[in-house]
Kinemage of the C-alpha trace (Angstrom):
@kinemage 1
@onewidth
@group {chain A} dominant
@subgroup {mainchain}
@vectorlist {calphas} color= white
{ca unk a 1} P -71.132 25.365 -1.097
{ca unk a 2} L -68.009 26.152 -2.764
{ca unk a 3} L -66.028 24.039 -0.248
{ca unk a 4} L -67.971 21.160 -0.942
{ca unk a 5} L -67.577 21.527 -4.672
{ca unk a 6} L -63.809 21.540 -4.057
{ca unk a 7} L -63.605 18.850 -1.795
{ca unk a 8} L -65.602 16.564 -4.240
{ca unk a 9} L -63.241 17.476 -7.048
{ca unk a 10} L -60.135 16.923 -5.278
{ca unk a 11} L -61.552 13.443 -3.960
{ca unk a 12} L -62.374 12.558 -7.589
{ca unk a 13} L -58.789 13.529 -8.728
{ca unk a 14} L -57.144 11.601 -6.040
{ca unk a 15} L -59.476 8.695 -6.736
{ca unk a 16} L -58.382 8.849 -10.426
{ca unk a 17} L -54.813 9.156 -9.433
{ca unk a 18} L -55.073 6.190 -7.157
{ca unk a 19} L -56.666 3.915 -10.002
{ca unk a 20} L -54.166 5.006 -12.450
{ca unk a 21} L -51.258 4.370 -10.093
{ca unk a 22} L -52.554 1.087 -9.080
{ca unk a 23} L -53.085 -0.079 -12.596
{ca unk a 24} L -49.541 0.745 -13.526
{ca unk a 25} L -48.418 -1.264 -10.450
{ca unk a 26} L -50.274 -4.273 -11.412
{ca unk a 27} L -48.914 -4.041 -15.062
{ca unk a 28} L -45.359 -3.722 -13.856
{ca unk a 29} L -45.584 -7.000 -11.731
{ca unk a 30} L -44.257 -10.136 -13.295
{ca unk a 31} L -44.992 -13.726 -12.709
{ca unk a 32} L -42.570 -16.578 -12.693
{ca unk a 33} L -43.625 -18.187 -16.059
{ca unk a 34} L -45.188 -16.072 -18.764
{ca unk a 35} L -48.074 -17.853 -20.333
{ca unk a 36} L -49.274 -14.771 -22.435
{ca unk a 37} L -47.759 -15.858 -25.459
{ca unk a 38} L -48.896 -19.540 -25.259
{ca unk a 39} L -52.619 -18.184 -24.861
{ca unk a 40} L -51.923 -15.601 -27.758
{ca unk a 41} L -50.855 -18.403 -30.125
{ca unk a 42} L -53.350 -20.865 -29.008
{ca unk a 43} L -56.272 -18.433 -29.572
{ca unk a 44} L -55.335 -16.305 -32.351
{ca unk a 45} L -54.677 -13.220 -30.443
{ca unk a 46} L -52.787 -10.386 -31.928
{ca unk a 47} L -51.899 -8.162 -29.095
{ca unk a 48} L -48.266 -9.727 -28.774
{ca unk a 49} L -47.761 -8.587 -32.521
{ca unk a 50} L -49.194 -5.267 -31.761
{ca unk a 51} L -47.077 -4.597 -28.451
{ca unk a 52} L -44.219 -2.222 -28.363
{ca unk a 53} L -42.228 -1.377 -31.546
{ca unk a 54} L -45.477 -1.774 -33.838
{ca unk a 55} L -47.428 0.918 -32.037
{ca unk a 56} L -44.667 3.378 -32.020
{ca unk a 57} L -43.899 2.764 -35.922
{ca unk a 58} L -47.605 2.834 -36.996
{ca unk a 59} L -48.801 5.983 -38.709
{ca unk a 60} L -51.707 7.918 -37.149
{ca unk a 61} L -54.116 6.789 -39.772
{ca unk a 62} L -53.692 2.977 -38.900
{ca unk a 63} L -53.807 3.416 -35.230
{ca unk a 64} L -57.735 2.923 -35.087
{ca unk a 65} L -57.060 -0.504 -36.907
{ca unk a 66} L -54.571 -1.698 -34.052
{ca unk a 67} L -57.155 -0.455 -31.551
{ca unk a 68} L -59.943 -2.656 -33.172
{ca unk a 69} L -57.559 -5.524 -32.939
{ca unk a 70} L -56.815 -5.009 -29.378
{ca unk a 71} L -60.694 -4.532 -28.588
{ca unk a 72} L -61.376 -7.945 -30.645
{ca unk a 73} L -58.634 -9.691 -28.333
{ca unk a 74} L -60.163 -7.953 -25.418
{ca unk a 75} L -63.769 -9.422 -26.173
{ca unk a 76} L -62.086 -12.882 -26.557
{ca unk a 77} L -60.292 -12.828 -23.412
{ca unk a 78} L -63.296 -11.464 -21.592
{ca unk a 79} L -65.467 -14.415 -23.123
{ca unk a 80} L -62.942 -16.805 -21.996
{ca unk a 81} L -62.895 -15.628 -18.470
{ca unk a 82} L -66.638 -15.662 -18.196
{ca unk a 83} L -66.960 -19.269 -19.820
{ca unk a 84} L -64.164 -20.497 -17.488
{ca unk a 85} L -65.479 -18.958 -14.279
{ca unk a 86} L -65.989 -22.338 -12.719
{ca unk a 87} L -62.462 -22.951 -12.948
{ca unk a 88} L -61.700 -20.569 -10.190
{ca unk a 89} L -63.545 -19.641 -7.094
{ca unk a 90} L -64.909 -16.265 -7.041
{ca unk a 91} L -64.443 -15.675 -10.809
{ca unk a 92} L -62.329 -12.677 -11.594
{ca unk a 93} L -60.067 -11.046 -8.895
{ca unk a 94} L -60.156 -7.177 -8.157
{ca unk a 95} L -56.902 -6.587 -10.051
{ca unk a 96} L -58.570 -8.333 -13.231
{ca unk a 97} L -61.564 -6.224 -12.875
{ca unk a 98} L -59.533 -2.891 -12.553
{ca unk a 99} L -57.483 -3.721 -15.503
{ca unk a 100} L -60.701 -4.383 -17.601
{ca unk a 101} L -62.026 -0.910 -16.449
{ca unk a 102} L -58.612 0.536 -17.350
{ca unk a 103} L -58.673 -0.997 -20.894
{ca unk a 104} L -62.029 0.747 -21.324
{ca unk a 105} L -60.572 3.987 -20.306
{ca unk a 106} L -57.418 3.747 -22.487
{ca unk a 107} L -60.065 2.905 -25.496
{ca unk a 108} L -61.872 6.132 -24.604
{ca unk a 109} L -58.459 7.996 -24.710
{ca unk a 110} L -57.928 6.578 -28.268
{ca unk a 111} L -61.261 7.610 -29.161
{ca unk a 112} L -60.524 11.200 -28.665
{ca unk a 113} L -56.993 10.823 -30.248
{ca unk a 114} L -57.422 14.310 -31.997
{ca unk a 115} L -57.564 15.947 -28.765
{ca unk a 116} L -55.176 13.892 -26.608
{ca unk a 117} L -52.304 13.850 -29.203
{ca unk a 118} L -50.639 10.902 -31.016
{ca unk a 119} L -48.056 10.343 -28.382
{ca unk a 120} L -50.889 9.896 -25.697
{ca unk a 121} L -52.719 7.640 -28.031
{ca unk a 122} L -49.894 5.523 -28.816
{ca unk a 123} L -49.306 5.205 -24.914
{ca unk a 124} L -52.835 4.232 -24.503
{ca unk a 125} L -52.566 1.551 -27.131
{ca unk a 126} L -49.229 0.105 -25.668
{ca unk a 127} L -51.153 0.080 -22.191
{ca unk a 128} L -54.001 -1.749 -23.579
{ca unk a 129} L -51.740 -4.412 -25.168
{ca unk a 130} L -50.082 -4.744 -21.817
{ca unk a 131} L -53.534 -5.279 -20.034
{ca unk a 132} L -54.261 -8.037 -22.550
{ca unk a 133} L -50.886 -9.599 -21.784
{ca unk a 134} L -51.692 -9.615 -18.134
{ca unk a 135} L -55.093 -10.768 -18.518
{ca unk a 136} L -53.836 -13.704 -21.081
{ca unk a 137} L -51.153 -14.426 -18.541
{ca unk a 138} L -53.807 -14.810 -15.749
{ca unk a 139} L -55.981 -16.970 -18.212
{ca unk a 140} L -53.032 -19.213 -18.881
{ca unk a 141} L -52.324 -19.523 -14.952
{ca unk a 142} L -55.962 -20.349 -14.677
{ca unk a 143} L -55.963 -23.055 -17.070
{ca unk a 144} L -52.699 -24.633 -16.059
{ca unk a 145} L -53.916 -24.676 -12.363
{ca unk a 146} L -56.998 -26.608 -13.383
{ca unk a 147} L -54.773 -29.378 -15.325
{ca unk a 148} L -52.839 -30.011 -12.332
{ca unk a 149} L -55.708 -31.082 -10.231
């Protein structure tokens, strides 16, 4: 009985490690042309402004406002993905789905900011903005590919 529980716990830990490592690798890849800024400008998304230095300099009391802005951008991007599903065969890729799940996980980390600490909360917000950057770039690529046809 104890061995079974231990095996399950180790398996879950390894799965979580694999998931996080894969998400970090996906976010580390760069495409030839970055279309995220164009998508952010065209749709009024704020993640580009929030990304990087702003997250590091914002006081703790204002971090929930940044999180709400990122979640608003996320809702808009997922809406665009859902309503442009016909533009790409198969809809969302596995990488995009994994990053969407990672976005939700980072949102949970931000929700428990009192327990995880301010540095981890800031890192989670930066990762959330990186995920939005990736998704906006993917949406830009999707739109650009349909314009070429």
